[in-house]
RODO-2510 file (C-alpha; in nm, 4 decimals, decimal comma):
residues 423
     n   res          X          Y          Z
     1     m     4,3213    10,9997     8,2313
     2     n     4,3946    10,6354     8,3714
     3     n     4,2760    10,7082     8,7399
     4     l     3,9731    10,5089     8,8448
     5     n     3,7993    10,8089     8,9028
     6     n     3,8277    10,9540     8,5951
     7     r     3,6893    10,6804     8,4031
     8     s     3,3468    10,6932     8,2069
     9     f     3,0887    10,5477     8,3967
    10     f     3,0591    10,2519     8,1658
    11     g     3,4575    10,2214     8,1996
    12     r     3,3360    10,1704     8,5567
    13     i     3,0909     9,9012     8,5494
    14     d     3,2298     9,5228     8,5510
    15     w     3,1126     9,3693     8,2493
    16     i     3,2877     9,0474     8,3364
    17     t     3,0185     9,0301     8,5948
    18     i     2,7745     9,0992     8,3831
    19     g     2,8499     8,9013     8,1028
    20     l     2,8436     8,5873     8,3595
    21     w     2,4920     8,7071     8,4508
    22     l     2,3720     8,7334     8,0752
    23     t     2,5509     8,3826     7,9923
    24     l     2,3132     8,2062     8,3326
    25     c     2,0526     8,3462     8,1850
    26     l     2,0547     8,2101     7,8497
    27     i     2,1454     7,9232     7,9631
    28     g     1,8558     7,9005     8,2029
    29     w     1,6389     8,0050     7,9384
    30     f     1,7303     7,7057     7,6985
    31     n     1,6655     7,4671     7,9589
    32     i     1,3572     7,5771     8,0356
    33     h     1,2583     7,5630     7,6538
    34     a     1,4292     7,2220     7,6663
    35     a     1,2574     7,1065     8,0201
    36     v     0,9006     7,1974     7,8924
    37     y     0,9532     7,1428     7,4895
    38     d     0,6079     7,0958     7,3126
    39     p     0,6927     7,0278     6,9445
    40     e     0,3239     7,2284     6,8770
    41     n     0,4565     7,5535     6,9838
    42     p     0,8527     7,5145     6,9504
    43     g     0,8894     7,8963     6,9160
    44     l     1,0911     8,0607     7,1909
    45     f     0,8985     8,3082     7,2267
    46     n     0,5284     8,1522     7,2994
    47     l     0,4008     8,3517     7,6121
    48     a     0,1834     8,0497     7,6704
    49     t     0,4746     7,8601     7,7871
    50     n     0,7300     7,8705     8,0399
    51     y     0,9870     7,9472     7,8353
    52     g     0,8130     8,2194     7,6579
    53     k     0,7284     8,3842     8,0030
    54     q     1,1111     8,3693     8,1124
    55     s     1,2195     8,5409     7,8119
    56     i     1,0027     8,8866     7,9318
    57     y     1,1653     8,8025     8,2682
    58     i     1,5197     8,8389     8,1608
    59     l     1,3983     9,1284     7,9244
    60     s     1,2490     9,3125     8,2335
    61     a     1,5371     9,1421     8,4395
    62     l     1,7990     9,3326     8,2280
    63     i     1,5746     9,6606     8,2189
    64     i     1,5695     9,6529     8,6305
    65     g     1,9582     9,5848     8,5917
    66     i     2,0335     9,9370     8,3641
    67     c     1,8360    10,1408     8,5898
    68     i     1,9955    10,0329     8,9248
    69     l     2,3314    10,1144     8,7377
    70     i     2,1824    10,4535     8,6811
    71     i     2,0496    10,5303     9,0225
    72     d     2,2672    10,7001     9,2643
    73     s     2,4204    10,3838     9,5099
    74     r     2,3551    10,6221     9,7981
    75     f     1,9901    10,5513     9,7442
    76     f     1,9879    10,2221     9,8213
    77     m     2,2441    10,2934    10,1568
    78     s     1,9949    10,5585    10,3036
    79     s     1,6788    10,3703    10,1693
    80     a     1,7952    10,0119    10,3127
    81     p     1,5242    10,0292    10,6291
    82     i     1,2606    10,1441    10,4284
    83     i     1,2951     9,8226    10,2121
    84     y     1,3688     9,5831    10,4688
    85     a     1,0123     9,7365    10,6003
    86     v     0,8473     9,7169    10,2518
    87     v     0,9128     9,3808    10,2400
    88     v     0,8454     9,2483    10,5882
    89     l     0,4946     9,4265    10,5192
    90     l     0,4661     9,2126    10,1908
    91     l     0,5767     8,8695    10,4208
    92     v     0,3253     8,9436    10,6575
    93     a     0,0492     9,0230    10,3316
    94     v     0,1047     8,6455    10,1733
    95     l     0,0176     8,4876    10,4967
    96     v    -0,3321     8,6894    10,4966
    97     v    -0,3739     8,7198    10,1091
    98     g    -0,1056     8,4747     9,9601
    99     r    -0,2111     8,1884     9,7147
   100     n    -0,0900     7,8189     9,8519
   101     v     0,0680     7,6281     9,5974
   102     g     0,2265     7,2528     9,7213
   103     g     0,1469     7,3104    10,0666
   104     n     0,3281     7,6578    10,0953
   105     q     0,1510     7,9711    10,1340
   106     a     0,4289     8,1822     9,9639
   107     w     0,2757     8,3847     9,6513
   108     i     0,0645     8,6866     9,6407
   109     p    -0,1046     8,6775     9,3089
   110     l    -0,1115     8,9734     9,0922
   111     g    -0,3151     8,8588     8,7957
   112     s    -0,1501     8,6107     8,5881
   113     f     0,1945     8,6486     8,7631
   114     r     0,2770     8,5472     9,1299
   115     l     0,4943     8,7442     9,3315
   116     q     0,6852     8,5527     9,6099
   117     p     0,8279     8,8089     9,8969
   118     s     1,0662     8,5814    10,0406
   119     e     1,2814     8,5883     9,7200
   120     f     1,3225     8,9584     9,8041
   121     g     1,3226     8,9163    10,1714
   122     k     1,7036     8,8289    10,1035
   123     l     1,7815     9,1281     9,9249
   124     a     1,6274     9,3676    10,1980
   125     t     1,7560     9,1292    10,4839
   126     c     2,1375     9,2025    10,3028
   127     l     2,0702     9,5981    10,2463
   128     l     1,9555     9,6600    10,6219
   129     l     2,2393     9,4405    10,7816
   130     a     2,5192     9,6121    10,5819
   131     y     2,3308     9,9160    10,6641
   132     y     2,3332     9,8691    11,0542
   133     l     2,6627     9,6645    11,0762
   134     s     2,8440     9,9667    10,8529
   135     n     2,7134    10,2372    11,0792
   136     q     2,8617    10,1092    11,4297
   137     t     3,0757    10,3689    11,6028
   138     n     3,2764    10,0919    11,7892
   139     k     3,4464     9,8977    11,4973
   140     t     3,5389     9,6384    11,7612
   141     p     3,3256     9,3458    11,6884
   142     n     3,0975     9,3153    11,9992
   143     m     2,7902     9,0912    12,1465
   144     k     2,5137     9,3206    12,1053
   145     t     2,5884     9,4147    11,7244
   146     l     2,6025     9,0391    11,6648
   147     f     2,2354     8,9905    11,8788
   148     i     2,1021     9,3179    11,6779
   149     g     2,2046     9,1688    11,3594
   150     a     2,1045     8,8396    11,3971
   151     a     1,7359     8,9756    11,5055
   152     i     1,7595     9,1509    11,1826
   153     v     1,8525     8,8117    10,9735
   154     l     1,5710     8,5857    11,1961
   155     f     1,2882     8,8515    11,1940
   156     p     1,2008     8,7594    10,8117
   157     v     1,3093     8,3679    10,8843
   158     g     1,0252     8,3680    11,1551
   159     l     0,7778     8,5059    10,8910
   160     v     0,8926     8,2821    10,6055
   161     m     0,8803     7,9685    10,8412
   162     l     0,4955     8,0509    10,8638
   163     q     0,4155     7,9974    10,4910
   164     p     0,6100     7,7681    10,5646
   165     d     0,8732     7,7431    10,3055
   166     t     1,1853     7,6041    10,4903
   167     g     1,4032     7,6350    10,1929
   168     s     1,3813     8,0068    10,1422
   169     a     1,4122     8,0462    10,5324
   170     l     1,7484     7,8429    10,5645
   171     a     1,9066     8,0662    10,2928
   172     f     1,8939     8,3520    10,5007
   173     f     2,1507     8,1534    10,7389
   174     s     2,4334     8,1735    10,5238
   175     l     2,4800     8,5274    10,5932
   176     t     2,6211     8,3973    10,8902
   177     f     2,9062     8,4136    10,6537
   178     v     2,8948     8,7909    10,6819
   179     f     2,9226     8,7877    11,0678
   180     y     3,2310     8,5870    11,0267
   181     r     3,4051     8,7991    10,7895
   182     e     3,3328     9,1124    10,9628
   183     g     3,4555     8,9609    11,2785
   184     y     3,1653     8,8848    11,4809
   185     l     3,2026     8,4830    11,4747
   186     s     3,5083     8,3274    11,5159
   187     t     3,6714     7,9903    11,3494
   188     g     3,5974     7,8249    11,6406
   189     f     3,2140     7,9379    11,5992
   190     l     3,2393     7,7657    11,2695
   191     i     3,3875     7,5015    11,3805
   192     i     3,1085     7,3916    11,6844
   193     a     2,7975     7,4535    11,4297
   194     g     2,9739     7,1875    11,1592
   195     l     3,0331     6,9267    11,4904
   196     a     2,6620     7,0197    11,5682
   197     i     2,5170     6,9348    11,2435
   198     f     2,7325     6,6322    11,2499
   199     l     2,6174     6,5109    11,5765
   200     f     2,2554     6,6203    11,4712
   201     v     2,2957     6,3497    11,1951
   202     m     2,4785     6,0857    11,3609
   203     a     2,1844     6,0682    11,5982
   204     l     1,9558     6,0001    11,3103
   205     l     2,1959     5,6871    11,1858
   206     i     2,2987     5,5404    11,4988
   207     p     2,1474     5,5056    11,8942
   208     q     2,1989     5,8024    12,1161
   209     w     2,3035     5,6429    12,4106
   210     l     2,6010     5,5094    12,1989
   211     i     2,6530     5,8844    12,0766
   212     i     2,6711     6,0026    12,4406
   213     g     2,9006     5,7061    12,5537
   214     i     3,1602     5,8040    12,2391
   215     i     3,1339     6,1721    12,3788
   216     a     3,1991     6,0691    12,7551
   217     v     3,4743     5,9130    12,6426
   218     i     3,6435     6,1726    12,4277
   219     c     3,5632     6,4204    12,7004
   220     g     3,6732     6,1979    13,0035
   221     f     4,0391     6,1439    12,8032
   222     l     4,0583     6,5171    12,7306
   223     a     4,0199     6,5727    13,1237
   224     f     4,2602     6,3539    13,2002
   225     m     4,4845     6,5069    12,9612
   226     m     4,4369     6,8254    13,1195
   227     r     4,3866     6,7772    13,4846
   228     k     4,6328     6,9862    13,5764
   229     k     4,4077     7,2787    13,5577
   230     r     4,0655     7,2631    13,7218
   231     k     3,9148     7,5128    13,4780
   232     n     4,0119     7,2516    13,1637
   233     v     3,8188     6,9581    13,3585
   234     i     3,5130     7,1908    13,4579
   235     n     3,5049     7,2965    13,0655
   236     m     3,4854     6,9173    12,9606
   237     v     3,2503     6,8104    13,1847
   238     v     3,0283     7,1078    13,0686
   239     l     3,0801     7,0047    12,7228
   240     f     2,9875     6,6688    12,8188
   241     v     2,6557     6,7897    12,9790
   242     v     2,5941     7,0174    12,6651
   243     s     2,6415     6,7611    12,3930
   244     s     2,4461     6,4996    12,5974
   245     v     2,1118     6,7402    12,5965
   246     y     2,1374     6,8443    12,2427
   247     v     2,2249     6,4986    12,1437
   248     l     1,8576     6,3709    12,3369
   249     s     1,6938     6,6833    12,1849
   250     v     1,7384     6,5499    11,8223
   251     d     1,4438     6,3206    11,8308
   252     f     1,2322     6,6227    11,9862
   253     a     1,3283     6,8707    11,7049
   254     y     1,3279     6,6109    11,4217
   255     e     0,9585     6,5381    11,5165
   256     k     0,8195     6,8783    11,6166
   257     i     1,0073     7,1158    11,3906
   258     l     0,9849     6,9537    11,0546
   259     q     0,7403     6,8493    10,8490
   260     p     0,6578     6,4849    10,7604
   261     h     0,7494     6,5168    10,3898
   262     q     1,0797     6,7185    10,4847
   263     r     1,1616     6,4147    10,7771
   264     n     1,0809     6,1677    10,4991
   265     r     1,3029     6,3670    10,2394
   266     i     1,5971     6,3400    10,5402
   267     d     1,5300     5,9641    10,5451
   268     i     1,5876     5,9233    10,1940
   269     i     1,9209     6,0832    10,2075
   270     l     2,0748     5,9261    10,4976
   271     g     1,9133     5,6049    10,3951
   272     k     1,6953     5,5133    10,6654
   273     m     1,4070     5,4934    10,4003
   274     d     1,3599     5,3543    10,0560
   275     d     1,0483     5,4834     9,8511
   276     p     1,1302     5,5409     9,5298
   277     k     0,7585     5,5372     9,3791
   278     g     0,6599     5,8049     9,6880
   279     q     0,8922     6,0419     9,8760
   280     g     1,1977     5,9384     9,6895
   281     y     1,0457     5,9591     9,3107
   282     n     1,1731     6,3275     9,2752
   283     l     1,5183     6,2378     9,3567
   284     n     1,5397     5,9068     9,2301
   285     q     1,4179     6,0495     8,8839
   286     s     1,6471     6,3349     8,9082
   287     k     1,9734     6,0857     8,9696
   288     i     1,8776     5,8640     8,6522
   289     a     1,7807     6,1993     8,4285
   290     i     2,1410     6,3271     8,5129
   291     g     2,3355     5,9842     8,4807
   292     s     2,1610     5,9091     8,1437
   293     g     2,3686     6,2435     8,0311
   294     q     2,6688     6,0406     8,0577
   295     l     3,0056     6,2055     7,9377
   296     f     2,8440     6,4358     7,6306
   297     g     2,5066     6,4359     7,7010
   298     k     2,2130     6,3197     7,4880
   299     g     2,1733     6,6756     7,3327
   300     y     1,9663     6,9807     7,3044
   301     l     1,5724     6,8551     7,3630
   302     r     1,6499     6,4663     7,2997
   303     g     1,6467     6,3872     7,6777
   304     t     1,3875     6,1582     7,7268
   305     q     1,3628     6,1961     8,0815
   306     t     1,2923     6,5163     8,0119
   307     k     1,0599     6,5309     7,7208
   308     y     0,8703     6,2933     7,8934
   309     n     0,8396     6,4716     8,2277
   310     f     0,9474     6,2165     8,4526
   311     v     1,0816     6,4843     8,6713
   312     p     0,8512     6,7079     8,8458
   313     e     0,8778     7,0814     8,8576
   314     q     1,1981     7,0118     8,6037
   315     s     1,2161     7,3470     8,4715
   316     t     1,2275     7,5523     8,8192
   317     d     1,3906     7,3759     9,0962
   318     f     1,5192     7,0592     8,9415
   319     i     1,6182     7,2371     8,6165
   320     f     1,9630     7,0942     8,6611
   321     c     1,8521     6,7722     8,5617
   322     t     1,7646     6,9015     8,1920
   323     i     2,1547     7,0604     8,1875
   324     g     2,2559     6,6702     8,3468
   325     e     2,0986     6,4840     8,0968
   326     e     2,0821     6,6925     7,7735
   327     w     2,5076     6,8137     7,8076
   328     g     2,6046     6,5290     7,9989
   329     f     2,9358     6,5926     8,2793
   330     v     3,1198     6,8472     8,0378
   331     g     2,7874     7,0965     8,0078
   332     s     2,7510     7,0049     8,4190
   333     v     3,1078     7,1372     8,4613
   334     v     3,0835     7,4129     8,2205
   335     l     2,7992     7,5602     8,4279
   336     i     2,9543     7,4884     8,7504
   337     s     3,2776     7,6786     8,6568
   338     i     3,0723     7,9458     8,5456
   339     y     2,8972     7,9654     8,8679
   340     l     3,2445     7,9676     9,0451
   341     a     3,3847     8,2162     8,8539
   342     l     3,0795     8,4320     8,9302
   343     l     3,0940     8,3766     9,2850
   344     l     3,5432     8,4498     9,2725
   345     r     3,4439     8,7712     9,0693
   346     i     3,1737     8,9029     9,3691
   347     v     3,4240     8,8171     9,6486
   348     n     3,7294     8,9852     9,4252
   349     i     3,4389     9,2825     9,4119
   350     a     3,3781     9,2859     9,7979
   351     e     3,7230     9,2822     9,8949
   352     r     3,8322     9,6093     9,6847
   353     q     3,5445     9,8049     9,8033
   354     r     3,6281    10,1341     9,9745
   355     t     3,3252    10,1127    10,2316
   356     a     3,1997     9,8798    10,4913
   357     f     2,8458     9,9017    10,3594
   358     a     2,9448     9,7913    10,0435
   359     r     3,1841     9,5167    10,1499
   360     i     2,9191     9,3617    10,3879
   361     y     2,6687     9,4016    10,1100
   362     a     2,8767     9,2121     9,8580
   363     y     2,9425     8,9072    10,0755
   364     g     2,6099     8,8845    10,1369
   365     v     2,5266     8,8280     9,7843
   366     a     2,8183     8,5902     9,7480
   367     s     2,6648     8,4069    10,0356
   368     i     2,3342     8,3834     9,9202
   369     l     2,4049     8,2837     9,5639
   370     f     2,6493     8,0501     9,7040
   371     f     2,3750     7,8771     9,9048
   372     h     2,1367     7,8434     9,6436
   373     f     2,3702     7,7107     9,3899
   374     f     2,5179     7,4581     9,6395
   375     i     2,1819     7,3361     9,8142
   376     n     1,9961     7,3325     9,4606
   377     i     2,2706     7,1058     9,2439
   378     g     2,3210     6,9123     9,5941
   379     m     1,9680     6,8187     9,6274
   380     t     1,9317     6,6992     9,2177
   381     i     2,2576     6,4761     9,2819
   382     g     2,1117     6,3384     9,6684
   383     i     2,3527     6,4919     9,8765
   384     v     2,1344     6,7222    10,0665
   385     p     1,7874     6,6820    10,1049
   386     v     1,5215     6,8003     9,8941
   387     i     1,3964     7,1331    10,0337
   388     g     1,2843     7,3050     9,7170
   389     i     1,4925     7,6259     9,6132
   390     p     1,5599     7,7768     9,2526
   391     l     1,8951     7,7608     9,0895
   392     p     2,0131     8,1353     9,0654
   393     f     1,9496     8,3105     8,7040
   394     i     1,8287     7,9227     8,5705
   395     s     1,5234     7,8214     8,7278
   396     y     1,2213     7,9563     8,5417
   397     g     1,0424     8,2491     8,8054
   398     g     0,9974     8,6021     8,7471
   399     s     1,0316     8,6560     9,1078
   400     s     1,3670     8,4832     9,1877
   401     l     1,5270     8,6137     8,8552
   402     w     1,4666     8,9645     8,9400
   403     s     1,5654     8,9469     9,2822
   404     f     1,8775     8,7654     9,2298
   405     t     1,9445     9,0066     8,9536
   406     i     1,8945     9,3206     9,1684
   407     l     2,0733     9,1632     9,4288
   408     l     2,3560     9,1805     9,2044
   409     f     2,3321     9,4823     9,0266
   410     i     2,2953     9,6876     9,3159
   411     l     2,6571     9,5077     9,4023
   412     l     2,7572     9,6298     9,0502
   413     r     2,6303    10,0007     9,1422
   414     f     2,8228     9,9757     9,4426
   415     d     3,1352     9,8934     9,2718
   416     s     3,1340    10,1468     9,0032
   417     s     3,0845    10,4360     9,2310
   418     r     3,3428    10,2842     9,4806
   419     k     3,6220    10,5927     9,6289
   420     g     3,7533    10,7535     9,9152
   421     t     3,9116    10,5453    10,1828
   422     v     3,8688    10,2023    10,2981
   423     s     3,6643    10,1978    10,5928
***
């Protein structure tokens, strides 16, 4: 009777993860209420306000989650290509009939509600990627599988970039960690990727000729130390050439790929630009709001930066400002701890899965949630550029809440039905 396969349906569900999900949803609801609080309409269920609408989104998300837990897990496995195709069609449709908000044509109007397909694109990509990688008869990682898997990720990225919504597009790249976990990418690749980012930033801060000179010295020294093998010397020469071309291409990529407001945000982060009343206004006010909370915060509904709407988008992208101001450092640490507990729980769930599909999907969920969590909080405190992505389960919005909920509850459904042997 104590065997896992003999437990009741409800006994197999990971209630701890559901409890963490519900806690985050409620924290989000109360802080959305604080962010847009109106003393003349104080009710938490006033449907004319963001927090009133969020209460409906949370209730509907709970219903969606329950439905997912009832559905046979094999449905999500077999339907992955169909779900992906439907979401791709929505991503195409938004380019034709979508509503432009803040320079991004990312929403499809459905009455008073606006659907954001890019949020569901991450869910669909996780499912199809797990479907494809788990169905490979050749269990040894190979370049063909890697390229096709990368195409599954990059296709919706291209459609999202056409909106253009850089923040949502970047979130897809978090799935790189899925390829790493499954053995398609080596640790060396991640190191190279990290060095590429470092060189990109350095090329924006100091003269490119100086960076190329430093690279030449390093490669020359390594070539001299390894001169006994001609192949090593050739590798150092190739490394120097590739690195130099990459550094010289930074300016072109920076000017031609990124939008002006995105470049300005990066310049502010790097200290190349000081514009506290213009492009840097959001970040400056965000830091003021969070810093003013000090250790224990000003108290619920007592945030002056929040009350007087100094920080734009405070119930969506900058919701963490409200938490930092009203709940202080302690409240912020508690929230971050809940997120870390959820992420660790998901990784634990991933490692105990007995099918490749469920394991790959689980790491996809962990990667996307971590990216949103890190980038959203990071941009409010000024360690990453402002790219405009929601804080999972916390930020206001039906599309983001539903997509993250579906993403998580499908994993819980897989976990509740795990059986057989590890593949």
